[in-house]
C-alpha positions, 0 to 999 in steps of 0.5 A, a space after each residue: 515463551 514461544 509465540 503461537 504459530 498461526 496456520 492459514 485457517 487459524 489466521 482466518 478464524 482469528 480475523 473473523 473473531 476480531 472484526 468487531 474490534 477492528 470495526 471500532 476504527 471504521 465506526 469512528 471518524 474515517 481517515 477520509 473524513 478526518 481533518 488535516 494531514 494527507 490522505 494516503 491509500 494503496 490499492 491492488 487493482 487486479 489489472 482492472 478485472 473485477 470479482 465478476 471476471 469483467 475487465 472494466 477500467 472505468 470501475 477502477 477509476 470510479 473507486 479511485 475517485 471514491 477514495 479521494 487520496 492525496 497520495 495513492 499507490 496502485 499495484 497491477 496497474 499494467 499488463 504483466 507481459 510484453 509491452 507492460 501497457 498501462 490499463 488506466 486513462 491517466 488524463 481522466 484521472 488527472 481531470 477527475 481527481 487531480 492525481 498525477 503519476 510519478 514518472 518512471 523510465 524505460 517503459 513508454 506504454 506502462 504506467 509504473 514499474 512492475 505494475 506499481 504506480 505512485 500518484 500524487 495530487 500536489 507537490 514536486 517529485 524530487 527523486 525516483 528510483 525503480 528497484 528490482 526486488 529479489 525472488 523467483 518472480 519479477 517484482 519491483 518497488 518504486 521509491 520516490 521523494 515528494 516535496 509537498 506544497 508546505 515544503 516538507 518532504 515525504 519518502 514513499 515506497 510502493 511495493 508488491 511483494 512476491 507470493 513465496 515466503 522466502 522471496 518476501 523475506 529477501 524483499 523486505 530485507 532489501 527494502 530495509 537495507 535500502 533505507 539504511 543507506 539513505 538519509 533518515 526522513 519521514 517514510 511511508 511503505 505501502 502496497 500489496 505485501 502478500 503476507 497473511 501470516 501473523 506473529 513470528 512466521 510473518 515475512 514482514 518481521 524484518 521490517 520492524 527494525 525500521 517501521 512501526 507496523 500498525 494492526 493488520 487490516 483485512 482487505 482480501 478477498 474484497 467480498 469478505 475481507 479476512 486477510 491483511 495482504 495490503 499494508 500501510 506503515 511508517 518509520 515515525 511513531 506519530 506519522 500515521 493515523 488509523 488504517 482502514 479499508 475503503 469498503 464500498 459496494 463498488 470497491 467490493 466488485 472492482 477488484 479482489 482487494 479492497 483499497 486501504 487508506 490512512 491520514 499522515 501528519 508530517 508536522 508530528 512525525 518526530 521520533 522513529 518508531 520502535 518496538 515489535 507490534 502484531 504484524 
């Protein structure tokens, strides 16, 4: 039987109806409070412009400190045009949170690649690739391999996909092809994937061949999150714990997206994820 095709309005209504079910994760042990593992997070900082229209990098930094992530992917952390200047105080972030940016090449004043930045707290950067994604808009992904303090290796892909459905299809296909050309290892994909559709119309369906996708967690708009534009997913069934939004008063103000976060456990990441899930 053909899956029901969801419109934007029906997706919003479905999201609202299921808020109590999703609240079961939030009412239990938060990923940030759970023992063990690494806390990873993704946050579209909206160029440090809050929902009140004010440009305030200090608020953005305070939300980052609230999250307390060990590995963090940011989107829209640079100006979009010209010199692509970084908008955050990296020295402050290192001093207050211990986070360091994964180094990139080619933009002396930018924090990241097409606004994507990966921060990590402890470990070594073994490899970095700046990937130009296809599509009408200029979009990119950062691919890095981190050697963690226990000697394990984690591949992290941070991406900000396009606004057009066709572009997202092309971009997800490129990410899958890129991974298939590399050695198999524990991998996390996270970022603003810009897909509100669920079911068979989702441009993220291409990713199911590599990633076991967790249930969609609403993160947009930040004041009343109903759309799961931001995602964290893993290529191992036991790598990723529950994903939840970092929903605080300041986070609802500082950007139009809420951060999302989860715990990962590399020691239990044995089998590749498989099977289609609700995306």
